[in-house]
N, C-alpha and C positions, 0 to 999 in steps of 0.2 A: 504493500499499500504506500503510495507517494505521499508528500507532505500536504497536498491539498486535501486529498480524501481523509487523510489521518486526521487533520485539523476538524473537518466537518464532523467525523465520527466521534472525536473527543468531546466536541461541544454537544452533540446529541446525547451521548452517554451521561455527561455531567449535568445536563438539564433533567433528564430522567431520574438521575440520582437526588435531584432537589438541592443542587449545591448553591443555588441563588434563589431560593424560594421564599424564606422568611424575611421578614422585615429587618431582622438583625443582620442576616447574610447580605442583603442588598445594600444596607446602609454602611457596612464594612467595606463592601467592594467599591461603593462610590467614594468613600474616605480614602481607600488605598490609591484611587485615580487621583484624588486631590493632593495626597502626599507626593505622588509621582511628579505632579505639576510644579509643587513648590521645591522639591529637592533637586529636580533636574532642570531647573530654570536656566542655567547657564548652557547646558547641552541643547536645550530647546532653542534658545536664541542662536546659537551657533549653527544649527541644522537649518533653521530658516534664513539666515543669512547666506549660507552656502547654496541653498536651493533657489532663493529668489532675490538675494541681495537686500533681504528686509532687515531693517535696523532694529535694534533692541526696543527702542521707543515704539515703533510701528507694530511690532510683534506684540507688545504688551497691550497696546491700544486695540489692535484689530483681531487678535487671536486669543490671548491669554485671559484677558479682563472678561470678555464674555463667557468664556468656559467657566471660569470661577464663579461667575454669577449664576451659571447654570447649576453648578454643584451646590452652591448655598441654597438656591431654591428647592432643589430635591431633598436636601438634608432637613430643611425646615418643614417641607409639606408632605414628604413621602408617606408617612404614616396615615395621615388623613385621606390621601389619595386611594390607598389600598383598602379602606374601609368600604363595606357595601353601602350603597345609596338607596334610600327608600324611595319608592315610586308610589305617586297617588293612583290608587286603583279606579279612580273615575266613578261614573255613575251607574255602570251596568250592575244590574241585580246579582248576577251570577258570581260577581267578584266582591261583593259588599263585605264579606267576612274573610277575605283573602289578605295575604300579606305579600306585597310586590317589592322586589328589589333588584338592582344590578350589581354584580360582583366582578371586579376587574380580575381577569386571569391571564397569566403570561401566555404568549403565542407558542414559544419554543425556542428555536434557533434563529436568530437574526444575522443576515449578512449585510455589512456596510461596505460599499464600494465607494471609497473616498476619492476626493479631488485633489489636484496638485496646487491650486492657487492659494488656498488657505489649508494647507496639509494637516496642520495641527488641530485647529478647532473643528474642521469638518470631519475629522476622524472620531474625535472624542466626544463632541456635543451629542450626536445620535446615540452613541454608546451609553452615555449617562442615562438617556431615557430608556433605552433598551434594558439595561442592568436595572435601573429602578423599577420597571415593570415586571422583573423577574425572569428575564430570559438569559440565554447565553449568546455569545456574539462571535462571529468570525469577521475580522477586519481585514480588508484588502486595501492598503494604502496605495497611492499612485506612484508608479514606477518613475514618473517625470519629476517627482521630488524625492530622490533617493536618500538623501541624508535624514529626512524626517522619518521615512519608512524604516531606515536602518535603526534609529533612535527607538522606535516602537518595539522592534523585534528584539533589540539588545537590552533594553532598560525597563519596559513596563512591567514585565512578569517579576521583577525583583520586589514588587510591592504587594503586601497582603497576600491574598490567595487569587490574584487576578489571573494566573496561569489556569485556573479552573474554569473561568467564565469568559475569557477572551482568548481567542486563538488568531494569530496574525500569519497572513499568507502573503509573501512578497513575491514580486515578479511582474510579468507584463501580460500582454494579450493572451498568451498560451495558459497562464495560470487563472486569469479570470474566466477564460472559456470553459476551463476544467471545473472551476467552482460553479458555475451556472448550469452544469450538468447535474448537480446535486439538488436535493429537495431541501428548501428552507421553509421557514414558517412567515418570514417577512423579508423583503429585500428593499433596502434604501440605496439608491444610486444617485451621485452627484456628478453632473458633467453635461455632455451635449445631448441633443435629440437623437442624432444617429445611433449612438451607443445606447441610449435610453430605449430605443425600439428593440435592439438586440436583448437587453436586459428584460424588457417586458415580454418578448417572445418566449424567451427561455423559463420566465416565471409561470407563463400560462400553461406549460406543459405539466407543471405540479400544482396548477391552481394556487399559487403562491401570491398573496397581495403585495403590491409595490408602492413604494413612495419614491417618485422621481422629481429631483430638484435639478432642473435645466437651466435654461437661460432665456435669451432673446434680446431684442432692442428695446431697452427700457427707456421711455421717453420722459424728458423734463419740460415742463410748460411754465412759462413765466407770463404773468398777466400784467396789464397796464396799472393795476391797483398797487404794485410795488415799485413804481417808476422812481420813487424817491429813495429806494433801499437797494438799488442795484449793486452797490459795493458789497453789501452782506450777501445777497443773492449769489453774486459771482464768487465769493469766498467759498460758500457752501457747496456750490456746484464743482468748483475746481477741486475741492478736497475729495468729494464723492468720485469724481471721475478719475483722478490721478492717484488716489490711495492704491497701494500695491501695484503702482505703475499701470493702472487701469485694468488689471486682471481680476475683475470682480464681477460675479455674474448679475449682480443687482446694480452695477454702476450706471450712471445716466449715460446712454449710448448716443443720444442727441438731444439738442435743446431747441424748443420752438419758442419764439419770442415775437411780440407785435412788431410790424415793420417799423413803427415809429421809435422803438427802443432798440432796435438791433445793433446800431453802430454804438450807442452807449454802453450796451452790455458787452459788446466785444471789447471795448477800451477798459472795462472794469475787469474782465477776465484776463486781459493783458497785464494789467497792474498787479494781479495777484501772483501770476506765474513765477517772478523771480524768488518769491518767498521759499519755494520749494528747495532752492539751492543756497539759501542764506545770502542771497545777492542783494546788495542795497546801493543806493547812489553814493559816489564818493563824498558828496557834500555831507553826508551823515556820519563819516568816519570820525571818531573821537580820538583816534591815534593810539589806542592802547592795543598794541599787536598781539600781546599774549592772551588778553581777554578775547580778542576778535578770533583768534585761533581756536581758543577753548569753546567759544559759542559757534564755531564753524560759519563765520561771517566773511563775505567777500565783497569788496567795494569796487564798482566800475563806474565809468563816466555817466553812461545812460542805460539804467536796468530795463527800461521800457522799449528798447529797440526790439526789431522783429526777431532777430536772433541773439542768443547769448554766448559767451565763449564756452565752447565744449569742454575745454580743459578745466575750467573752473567748475563747471556743472558735474563733471566726474569726480571732483574732490569731495562732493556732498555725499555723506554716508546715510543720509535719512530718505533718499529717494531710491526705491528698489529698481531691479533690472528685469528685463524680459526673461522668462524662464529658460529658454533655450534658443539655439540658432534657427530651428524651424519656425518657431512662433515670431522670432525677429523678422525673418523674411516674409512671412505672411503679412505682417503688420506693414512692413515697408512697401509692400506691393499695393496697399490701400492709399498710399500717400502720393499718388500720381495726379498731375494737373487735371485730367479728365474726370476725376471724382470730386474735385472741389478746389478751392484756392486757399492756401495756407495763410491765414490771417497773422498768427504768430506761432513760432515753433519751428519744428522740423529738423532740430538738431538731432544728430545720432552718431553712435560708434558701434559698428558691428562687432569689432573685437571685444568690447565691454558689454554687449547685448543691451545697449543704452538707447532709448528713444525719449526725447524730452517731451513734456506735455505740449501738444499741438492742437491748435484751434482752426478748424475750417469754416469758411464762408463760401457764398455762392456754390452751394453743394448741389451736385447732381444726384437727385433723389432716386433715380433708377440705376445708379451706379453701385459697384460692390460695397462701397463705403456705407450704403444705406440698405443693402440687401441682406448682409449678414452681421451677425454679432461681432463687433470689433474686437473686444476683449485685449485692449491695449490703450495707450495714452493718447488716443485721438478723439476729438470732440467736434462734430459737426453742429453748426449753428444754422437754423432754418427760420426765416421770417414767415409770419402769417398775417392775415387780414381779419379773420373772425374765428371765434372759438368754435363754431360749427365745422369751419374748414379743419381745424386741429383734430376734433373728434373724428371726422371722417378720414384724416390722414392715419391716425392710429388705428382705427378699426379696420382699415383696408390691409392691415399687416396682422402677423401672428400675434396672439395674446401675450403681452410681455410679462416678465416675472416681477417687474416693479413699475411703478408710475409715481413721478415727483410732480408736485404742483407748488409753484410759489404765488401766493395770492392773499391779499386782505379782504377779498370779496367773498362773502358767504354765497352769493348768488353763483359766482364761478365755481366755487367748491362743490355746490349741489349739482351744477350742470356736468361737470367733468366725472363726478362720482356716479352720476345716473346715466351717463352716456358713453363711459369707456369701460373695458374690462382688464383687470391685470391681477397678478398674483398677490400683490399687497401695495399699498399706498403710504407715502409720507408727504404731509403738506408743511412747506416752508423749511424743509431741510432734506437730508439725503441719509439713506440707510436706517433711520431711526426705528422703523417698524420692525426691522430685522433684530434689533438690539433688545426689543421689549420681550421679555420672557413670559408675559401674560398673552402674547398675540401668537398666533400659529403662522410659521413661515412656510410658504409653499407656493407653487405656480398653478397656472390653469391653461388648459389646451397644450399648445406647443412648448410652453414653459415649465411644465410638469403637472404632478398630480400628488395630492396628500400634503400633509404639513406636519411639522414638529417645533420644539421648544416648549420648555416648561411643562405644564400639565398636558398640553397638546401632544407632547412626545410620549408621555406615559400612556395616554389614550391611544396613540398610533400603534404603540407596541404591546397593547393589550386587547383581549377579547372582552368586551363588557357583557358578560353572561347574564341574561334575564332569568330571574327566578320567580315562580308563582308558587306560594306556599298555602295550601288548602287544608282544611281541617277535616277529621273523621268523626263527625258528630251526626245524631239522628236528625236534628233540625234541618240541617243542610241536605241531608239525605232524602228527607221527606219532600223538599222542594224539587230535588233532582227526579225523584220518582214520578212526581205530577207533570214535570216538564221534559226532562231529557231523555229518559230511557223508553225503549220500545215497549209495547207497540204504540205507534203515533197515530193520533186520533185527531179529529177536527177541533176537539175541545183543547187539546194540548197546543195545537197550532195557534189557536186564538190567544191562548195564555202567552205563548211565546212572543206574539206580535205586541202584547200589551207591555211587555217588560223590555223590549229591545229598544 
């Protein structure tokens, strides 16, 4: 038996043995993951830096902090979530004396096929939910982020009894394909729609439910009501688009702005860009070279030029890199003039897998830039005339994983919520619906199905078993004899109709 099949068999056997069944067992395993996160912090940061050029600060903000919040949420609420929930039996006469409830039961063995762009949090966040719900888990980390995958396989099992409840299978397409031949009780896949279809087809052979977290072109809409706040709007859009070098499934994929505000928004986006590299105007230099070096500040004559010095930008440690050469070349091909005009940006270094934040204007909406998810540091800006035009534009495309709306107008909010469909929405910011553990995170249509986070993870990885508890007493049986049991007569039918 090879390592793939052995991992699945071990997790199936350990589930049957009940090694993650009780509240105490589940809590201990979640606490062991927490200990792993705390004690292996340096190794985690090193792996993310090696895989994605991700700084310690961004790793904390975008990967570790959210995971720790998920752990705290489960430790605080798990016991109550595991309790049966009483259900009102309603008005039906046949149930007046019954006791109704739903009981959360584990599903069994869960497969988590994780993604490379947030390889740490997207591996462990679903696992917290699956373990909390009482399952065992097979984790398939992405081979595109090999250092994080190696970290899991070498260090995770050192904590608590995690080797009893989490099996790790490293490798590429061959290992993933072999995993999908096995029967699981739930599969969660994070990635693209093409592979999502393969996962779903494999799951269908075993009637295995799936949660698919895919992607798509998530729109950002700016309305006229925030005309006096475009500096703040630009700052939030730029952060959301270019965090993790744009390699985020819910990043703003394009911006739609009123024609009257397009140029002003473009200028504000341009002003924000130098901050990503600690670049400031020379006129602001206070002359303390050591402090400037410590703060990673660089001073140039005009930081608002169309292009910035690549050598200066490469010195910045807080801006990540493209994950590999294939993705670098894919993004580079999108930066051609026929797709749109570069308003600001375009700097790159193939050797360093570096592409600077780049904003496009005069965008060809029929070009590859607008046909496929960008998944990189490019931001097309498209002007519009009416909100109806915006809704029509969005609805003519696949349903996105996220939608962002910047507005101070309740009427605009109501219009877009009623006339567009997306996996989730944040109004006046970016990403924030994802960070809220009280909200489910998931897609719709081409952007995915199902959701998780917080209690929604617990529910996703549980079977909410309905239970109807009836009594064995003479009074109820007397009613049954008059209504329920044969022989069926006209008088019984009449009585049935009167109580239905």
